[in-house]
N, C-alpha and C positions, 0 to 999 in steps of 0.2 A: 322525479320521485314524488310520492305522496307526502303531504305535510306530516312531519313528525317521524318519517321513516329515517332510520339511521343507517349509515354505511361506514365501513372501516377501511382505511387506506394504509396499508403497511408499507412504509418506505424502506425496502430491503435491498434495493439495487446496489450491489457492491461487488468488490473483487475479493479473491482469495489468494494468498501468497502460498505457493507450493514449493518454492526453493529460493535460496538466497546465498550469495557469496560475495566476498570482498576482493579487491584487487590491491596487491601490495605496492606501496609507493616508496618514496625516499625515507631514510632514517627510521626504518622499522615501523612504518605507519600503514594505515589503510586509506588509500586515496579515493576509492570508489566503492559504492555498494550497488549490487545488481540483484533485483528481485524478479523472479519469474511469477507472473500472475495469470489467473484465469477467472472466469465468472464464478461467483459463489453459487452453491446449490440453490435453485429456486429463483435466482436473480434474472431480471430482464436485462436488456442490453445496457452496457456502461460505456460511455464515450470518454476515453482518457484525455481527449482534448479539452474537456470541461471538468476534469477531475483535479483536485488539489491534494497536496501532500504536506502535512505539517511535520517539520523536522525539529526534534528536540534533543539536544545533547547537554553536557555539563556547561558548555561554553556558548552555545548558539540556540536560538529559537527563530525559525523562519518558515514561511509558507511557500511551497514550490508549485509552479504551474508547468504544464507541458511546453517544451521548448520548440520554437520554430527557428532557433539560431544554431549555428555551428561555429565555434563550440558553444556549449550551454553557459548561461550566466549563473551566478551564485543563488538566484531565486528561481531556478528552473530545474526540471528533470528531463531526461531524454527517454525516448521510447524506441525499442527495437522489436521487430517482429521475429518470432521464433519460426525458422524456416519450415514450410510445409503445414502450418497450422491455421492459416487464414487464406481461404480460397475465393473470397468474394470481393477482394480489393477494397475493403472498408478499413483502411489503415487507421489505427487508433481506436477503433470501436470493437469492443468485445460483444459479439452478438450470437455466439455459438459456444457450446460447451467444449468444442475442440480448439478454440482460439487461445493462443498463448502469446504474451508479450513480455519483454524484459524491460523493467523500469530501471534506469541508470541514474543514480544520485552521486554527484561529484562532491565528495566530502572535503576534498582539498580546497575547493573554491568556497564552500560554505564555511569551513572552519578558519579560513584565511591563514593557512599555514601548510603543514605537511599532511594534514588530514586527521584521522582518528588514531589515537595511540592504542597499544595493546591493553586489553582489559576494559576499554571504554565501552559505555552503553549508549545507544541512540534509539529513540522512540520515533516511529513513523506512523502517522495517522492518515490513511488514504480515504478521502471522502469524495463520493460521487456527487453529481449535480443534484440528485434527489435527496441527498443527506445521509445515505447509508455509509457507515464508516468501518473500516477494518484497521485495527491497530496492531502493530508488531513491535516488540522490543528486542533489539539485536545486541549481542555481546561480541566484541572483537576478540580474536584469539589472545590468549595470555602470553604467548611468545611467538616470534616469527623466525626463529633460528633456522638457517638454511634456505629461507625463502629469498627470492630475488625480485627486483622491480617487475611489475606486470604479472607476477604469478597470482593465480586465483587461490583463495583460501576460504574454507567453509566458515560461515557465521552461524552462531547459535541463537535460537529464539525459543523461549519456554512460555510465552504468553501470546495469546491470539484473542482479541476482543472484537466483537461486533456491536456497534452502536446503531440502533435503528429508531425511527420515529413512527409512532402510530397516531394517525389523525382520525378523529371521529367527526363526521359531518352530519348535522341534523337538517333534514329537508324543510322546505317552506320558509327559507330565509332565516333559519335558526342559527345558533352559534356554532362555531368550529372550535374544538378543543384538541390540543396536541399534547401527547405525552411521549416520553422517551424511555426506552428500556435497553438494558445492556445484557448481553449474553457473553460468556467467556468460556474458553476451553484451553487447557494446558496442552501444548503440542510440542513435539520435536520436529521442526520443519526440515531437518536434514533427511528424515525418512518419511515425512508426511504421515506419521503414526500418531494417532490420538492417544494421549496418556490418561487424561481424566476430564470430566465435565463438572462445571459448577452452575 
């Protein structure tokens, strides 16, 4: 580049959560959270093997990385391919708009007990290697009457935030400045219907 020429690099590589459910555990709790993810619109490839998830509840704050263990540890998440959505054998890498994976978070291990109770909230910040972050806040069902162990239950989320970095590079050995911006939209992830924008 010529000296003084400016370029802008928007770090927007991130995932989008399209659905989520919990799995019922012992004592009317949620023992596991499953998130179905895909590439966000306009995003380049995201490698879930180098993606982290910050887990925040009333009792715990921890950062999860993709697991290579079976079973997963308390500081790991598991990843499962949605059948028929990844035809290039690039397991763990979202590089097509058709790719879908399920992120599995073991709340029982993280919470060191039965898991999450009815009505609890948990915040998950999913951050790619380039810094693009998708945040979802999930609410557990208010009651689990009639549900049995291992039954799936819908989880509700009414907040979806994207945190992105914008880097301005000045050519000719000049300075590099980085700013962050946040966009948010209120969504009902149970139907993937956008309710409002801010």
